C-alpha positions in Angstrom: 32.9 93.7 8.5 35.2 90.8 7.5 34.6 88.9 4.3 34.0 85.7 6.3 31.4 87.4 8.5 29.7 88.9 5.5 29.4 85.6 3.7 28.1 84.1 6.9 25.5 86.8 7.2 24.4 86.4 3.6 24.1 82.7 4.1 22.1 83.1 7.3 19.7 85.5 5.6 19.3 83.0 2.7 18.4 80.3 5.1 15.8 82.6 6.8 14.4 83.4 3.4 14.1 79.8 2.4 12.7 78.6 5.7 10.2 81.5 5.8 9.1 80.9 2.2 8.7 77.2 2.6 6.7 77.6 5.8 4.3 80.2 4.2 4.0 77.8 1.2 3.1 74.9 3.4 0.4 76.9 5.3 -1.2 78.8 2.3 -0.6 76.7 -0.8 -3.8 75.5 -2.5 -4.8 71.9 -3.4 -4.5 70.6 -6.9 -7.4 71.3 -9.3 -9.6 68.7 -11.0 -10.1 68.5 -14.7 -13.5 66.7 -15.2 -13.7 65.0 -18.6 -10.0 64.1 -18.9 -7.9 61.1 -18.2 -5.2 61.3 -15.7 -2.8 62.5 -16.8 -4.6 64.5 -19.4 -2.9 64.7 -22.8 -3.4 67.9 -24.6 -2.4 68.9 -28.1 0.5 71.4 -28.3 -0.7 74.4 -30.4 -3.4 72.2 -31.4 -2.9 68.9 -33.3 -0.8 70.2 -36.2 0.5 67.2 -37.9 -1.7 67.9 -40.9 -2.7 71.6 -40.1 -1.1 74.9 -39.3 -0.3 75.2 -35.6 -2.3 77.7 -33.6 -5.2 77.6 -36.0 -8.9 76.7 -36.2 -7.8 73.7 -38.1 -5.2 72.4 -35.6 -7.6 72.9 -32.7 -10.4 71.1 -34.7 -8.0 68.3 -35.5 -7.2 68.0 -31.7 -10.9 67.5 -30.9 -11.3 65.1 -33.8 -8.3 63.0 -32.5 -9.8 62.8 -29.1 -7.7 65.2 -27.1 -9.7 66.8 -24.3 -7.6 69.9 -24.3 -5.5 72.0 -26.7 -2.8 74.6 -26.0 -2.5 77.8 -28.1 -0.3 81.0 -27.8 -1.9 84.3 -27.3 -1.0 88.0 -26.9 -2.9 90.9 -25.8 -3.6 94.0 -28.0 -5.7 96.9 -26.8 -7.6 97.1 -30.1 -8.0 93.4 -30.8 -8.2 91.7 -27.5 -6.4 88.3 -27.3 -4.7 87.4 -30.6 -3.5 83.9 -31.4 0.3 84.4 -32.0 3.4 82.7 -30.7 6.3 85.0 -31.6 6.4 88.5 -30.0 4.6 91.0 -32.1 4.6 94.7 -31.6 1.2 96.6 -31.3 1.6 98.3 -34.8 2.8 95.1 -36.4 -0.1 92.8 -35.9 -1.8 91.9 -39.1 -5.3 93.1 -39.7 -6.5 89.6 -40.4 -4.8 87.9 -37.4 -6.8 85.3 -35.7 -8.2 86.4 -32.3 -9.3 84.0 -29.7 -12.8 85.2 -30.0 -12.8 84.3 -33.7 -11.2 80.9 -33.0 -13.9 80.1 -30.6 -16.6 81.2 -33.0 -15.1 79.2 -35.8 -14.7 75.8 -34.0 -17.4 73.2 -34.9 -16.9 71.9 -31.5 -14.5 73.3 -28.9 -12.1 71.1 -26.9 -13.1 70.6 -23.3 -10.2 72.8 -22.2 -8.1 75.5 -23.9 -4.6 76.2 -22.4 -3.6 79.8 -23.2 0.0 80.5 -23.2 -0.2 84.3 -22.4 3.0 85.7 -23.9 2.7 89.3 -22.8 0.6 89.3 -19.7 1.5 92.2 -17.4 0.0 94.4 -14.7 -1.2 97.0 -17.3 -3.3 94.5 -19.3 -4.4 92.0 -16.7 -7.7 93.6 -15.9 -8.7 94.2 -19.4 -7.6 90.6 -20.5 -9.7 89.3 -17.6 -12.7 91.1 -18.7 -12.3 89.9 -22.2 -12.0 86.3 -21.0 -15.0 86.7 -18.8 -17.1 87.7 -21.9 -15.8 84.7 -23.8 -16.6 82.3 -20.9 -20.1 83.7 -20.6 -20.6 83.5 -24.5 -19.1 79.9 -24.9 -20.0 78.4 -21.5 -16.2 78.1 -20.8 -16.1 78.5 -17.0 -13.1 76.7 -15.5 -12.2 75.5 -19.0 -9.5 78.2 -19.8 -6.0 77.5 -18.5 -4.0 80.8 -18.5 -0.3 80.3 -18.2 2.2 83.1 -17.6 5.7 83.6 -16.4 4.6 86.7 -14.6 3.1 85.6 -11.2 1.7 88.9 -9.9 -0.1 89.9 -13.1 -1.4 86.3 -13.3 -2.9 86.7 -9.9 -4.4 89.9 -10.8 -6.0 88.4 -13.9 -7.3 85.5 -11.7 -8.7 88.0 -9.3 -10.6 89.8 -12.0 -11.6 86.5 -13.8 -11.9 83.8 -11.1 -13.4 81.3 -13.6 -10.0 80.6 -15.3 -7.4 78.3 -14.1 -4.0 80.1 -13.6 -0.8 78.2 -14.2 2.5 79.8 -13.1 5.3 79.2 -15.8 8.5 78.5 -13.8 11.8 79.2 -15.2 14.5 76.6 -15.4 16.5 76.7 -12.1 20.0 78.1 -11.9 22.9 75.7 -11.0 24.8 75.6 -7.7 23.9 77.4 -4.6 21.2 79.5 -6.3 18.9 76.4 -6.7 17.5 76.5 -3.2 16.6 80.2 -3.6 14.9 79.3 -6.8 12.7 76.9 -4.9 12.1 79.5 -2.2 11.0 82.1 -4.9 8.5 79.6 -6.4 7.3 78.6 -2.9 6.8 82.3 -1.9 4.9 83.0 -5.1 2.6 80.0 -4.7 2.1 80.7 -1.0 1.5 84.5 -1.2 -0.6 84.4 -4.3 -2.4 81.1 -4.0 -1.8 79.9 -7.5 -3.0 76.3 -7.8 -0.9 75.2 -10.9 2.6 75.2 -12.1 3.7 75.0 -15.8 7.0 73.0 -16.0 9.4 72.1 -18.7 9.6 68.3 -19.0 13.2 68.2 -17.8 12.3 70.0 -14.6 9.7 67.4 -13.6 12.0 65.6 -11.1 11.7 63.8 -7.8 13.0 67.0 -6.1 10.4 69.2 -7.7 7.5 66.9 -7.0 8.6 66.5 -3.4 8.1 70.2 -3.0 5.1 70.9 -5.3 3.6 67.7 -6.2 0.3 68.5 -4.4 -0.2 71.2 -6.9 -1.5 70.7 -10.4 1.6 70.1 -12.6 1.3 71.0 -16.2 4.3 69.9 -18.3 5.6 70.2 -21.9 6.3 69.1 -24.5 6.5 65.3 -24.4 6.7 63.6 -27.8 7.6 60.1 -27.0 5.8 57.5 -24.9 8.8 57.3 -22.5 8.6 61.1 -21.8 4.9 60.9 -21.2 5.2 57.9 -18.8 8.0 59.9 -17.0 5.5 62.8 -16.6 2.8 60.4 -15.4 5.2 58.8 -12.9 5.9 62.2 -11.5 2.4 63.3 -11.0 1.7 65.4 -14.0 -1.9 66.6 -14.3 -1.6 67.7 -17.9 1.0 66.7 -20.5 1.3 68.7 -23.7 2.3 66.7 -26.8 2.9 67.1 -30.5 2.3 63.4 -31.0 -0.7 61.3 -31.7 -1.3 60.1 -28.1 -4.8 61.3 -27.5 -6.1 57.8 -26.5 -3.0 56.6 -24.5 -4.8 56.7 -21.2 -8.3 56.5 -22.3 -8.7 53.2 -20.7 -6.8 53.9 -17.5 -3.4 53.6 -19.1 -3.7 49.9 -20.1 
């Protein structure tokens, strides 16, 4: 086979993959989810409101509620003997501190929880998805948190497994920054295939990826974006249909009166 024929075959195969994936996406993709109790877009505190408190802490989540954010994001990791532990940086099983804050302890310690908690699940995989789901289900029952946990992960299949076992969470698929050049359409097809095959209702998107191109393909889903720390960035996210915008700033009341 000549090099020209081989290149043509690869190109044709790529077109088939793209067309098939986008068709499947259009047929099976879910509608966007609603977040009762939040403005649109909803502004949530990134790692809690940590201007005056340590991030990813009881104090920062409490401060987010006090400021008027209807949601807060925190980073979590799964440990077989502790459940979900609040931690951003990757930690090995044997290195987790005995007094590390768990998600269960966080919820027990909050005077008033936020309306929603976005859990950036750093180490979700197929081996821990079912156990993590059972753990979340127990917290949902205890704290009346049905449809109030957003679980974000870069791993689409484990995320779907977790959602299968814990259907009262909101799954958000964290999408990577796209490659440049001819691989860009393949990246779009990969996202479309994951959404179509797995039925995930929300995407978690870096703010620089929230473009006209992306919203033309996926704007009917719930788009969660991060981290917008100026009014201009937040307005850009709003104009591109973001459902939730994470921020480190003091913007809780920005859209409380319809954005006026």
